[in-house]
Every structure is written in C-alpha cells, then in structure tokens.
C-alpha positions in Angstrom: 13.2 97.6 -106.8 9.7 96.7 -108.0 8.3 93.0 -108.5 6.7 91.2 -111.0 3.3 92.0 -111.2 4.2 96.0 -109.8 4.2 97.7 -112.9 1.5 98.9 -115.8 2.0 97.6 -119.2 0.3 99.6 -121.3 -3.4 98.1 -122.9 -3.0 95.7 -120.1 -5.9 95.5 -117.2 -6.5 93.0 -114.1 -9.8 92.5 -114.1 -10.8 90.5 -110.4 -14.9 89.0 -111.3 -16.9 86.5 -110.1 -17.2 83.2 -113.6 -20.9 81.4 -114.2 -19.6 78.5 -111.5 -19.6 81.6 -108.1 -15.9 81.2 -108.6 -14.3 84.1 -108.4 -11.4 84.7 -110.0 -8.1 87.8 -111.9 -7.9 87.8 -115.6 -5.4 89.6 -117.3 -6.4 91.5 -119.9 -6.3 93.8 -123.4 -8.5 96.7 -123.4 -10.3 95.9 -126.0 -11.0 92.1 -124.4 -12.4 94.4 -121.0 -14.7 97.0 -123.5 -16.1 93.9 -124.9 -16.3 91.7 -121.5 -18.4 94.5 -120.7 -21.2 94.9 -123.9 -21.3 91.8 -124.1 -23.0 92.9 -120.5 -19.9 90.1 -118.5 -19.0 93.0 -116.8 -20.3 95.4 -114.8 -19.8 99.3 -113.9 -18.4 98.0 -110.9 -16.1 94.9 -112.2 -13.2 95.5 -110.0 -9.7 95.6 -112.5 -6.0 97.6 -111.8 -3.3 98.3 -114.0 -1.2 95.8 -111.8 -2.1 92.7 -110.9 -1.0 94.1 -107.2 -2.3 96.8 -107.6 -5.2 99.5 -105.8 -8.3 97.9 -107.6 -11.9 99.8 -108.5 -14.3 100.0 -110.6 -14.0 99.1 -114.0 -16.9 102.8 -114.2 -14.1 105.0 -112.7 -11.5 104.7 -115.4 -12.1 107.1 -118.7 -11.4 104.2 -121.2 -14.2 102.6 -119.1 -16.7 104.8 -117.9 -18.4 105.9 -121.1 -19.3 102.2 -122.1 -20.1 100.7 -118.9 -22.7 103.3 -118.6 -24.3 102.7 -121.9 -23.8 98.7 -121.0 -25.3 99.3 -118.2 -28.4 101.6 -119.7 -29.1 98.7 -122.5 -29.7 96.2 -120.0 -32.3 98.5 -118.1 -34.0 99.3 -121.3 -34.0 95.8 -122.3 -35.4 94.4 -119.0 -38.1 97.6 -119.0 -39.4 96.1 -122.8 -39.4 93.1 -121.5 -41.5 93.6 -119.2 -43.1 95.7 -120.6 -44.3 93.5 -123.7 -44.9 90.6 -121.2 -47.2 92.9 -119.3 -49.4 93.8 -122.5 -49.7 90.1 -124.4 -51.1 89.4 -120.2 -53.0 92.2 -120.3 -54.2 91.6 -124.1 -55.3 87.6 -123.9 -57.3 88.5 -120.9 -59.4 91.0 -123.1 -59.7 88.3 -125.6 -60.3 85.6 -123.2 -63.6 87.9 -121.6 -61.4 88.3 -118.1 -62.5 91.7 -116.3 -60.4 94.6 -117.9 -58.0 94.5 -119.7 -55.2 96.5 -117.4 -52.5 94.8 -115.8 -52.6 96.0 -112.2 -49.0 94.3 -111.6 -47.4 95.6 -114.3 -48.7 99.4 -113.8 -49.7 100.0 -110.0 -49.6 103.5 -109.5 -52.4 103.5 -112.4 -53.9 101.0 -110.5 -53.4 103.2 -107.5 -54.9 106.0 -109.3 -58.1 104.4 -110.0 -58.8 103.4 -106.4 -58.4 106.4 -105.6 -60.9 108.1 -107.7 -62.9 105.2 -106.2 -62.4 106.4 -103.1 -63.6 110.2 -103.7 -66.7 108.8 -105.2 -67.8 106.3 -102.5 -66.8 110.2 -100.4 -68.5 111.8 -102.5 -71.7 110.2 -102.0 -71.0 109.6 -98.3 -71.1 113.4 -97.8 -73.8 114.1 -100.6 -76.4 111.8 -98.9 -75.1 112.9 -94.9 -76.7 116.9 -96.8 -79.9 115.7 -98.1 
C-alpha cells in the first residue's frame, strides 16, 4: 500500500530549489504557483520537480505544462541581459566620443569588430612590406 506522499494529486507539484539564502528546500505547489515562479524568474528550466514528494524529480522544462513557459522565460532573461549590456556599452562609447576620447567604439562589447579592424590593419602592414620589398 503506498505511503503518504506517494500518490500524485492533480494540480500539485513538489519543487526542489535553493532559496535566496542558499538553503535547499522542497515545496508543495500548485501548477499556477509553479508557473508564477517560472515567469517571475525564480525557477529556471532546470529546477527539479515531481508529481509526488518521493517520486522521480526532473527538470521543469521536461514537463509539458512547463516546457514552453520555462524556455520563454529563459529567452526573455537572456535578451534582457544582452540589451542591458549593449545599452551600457553604447553609453560608455557615447561618453568617450563626447569627451574627446579616442574612438567611438567599444572593443570590449564588440570583440569581433575589434578583431576585424585589427586584421585589416595587419593586412595593410603586410601589403606595405610586400610592396616595399618588390620595388
């Protein structure tokens, strides 16, 4: 006969996560509470959950109920982080240009662009050396 916590209730989840203080807890939650946790950024797609307290725990994103919201929330967090980073770089670049600093670009934010410019300079130097040697 199954013990307490072995049978799954509809709309009930056991979610295992770390609190802001770093303490690992398992909390009984409804589907709506879990969805709110995902949308609010408290739960990642990899947060572990189970239908029963002693059941097999797996990532929220593996459950059909949470897959799309978990991935959408993660995509939103990444996009927001990138937008903030780009905005910060643009502000630094703008301050340099107005303040008379060298260049308007931000090589730390756009390393591929900086590498390309460096490559072009290197090509110009090689072309000048080759042209000088051939005359």
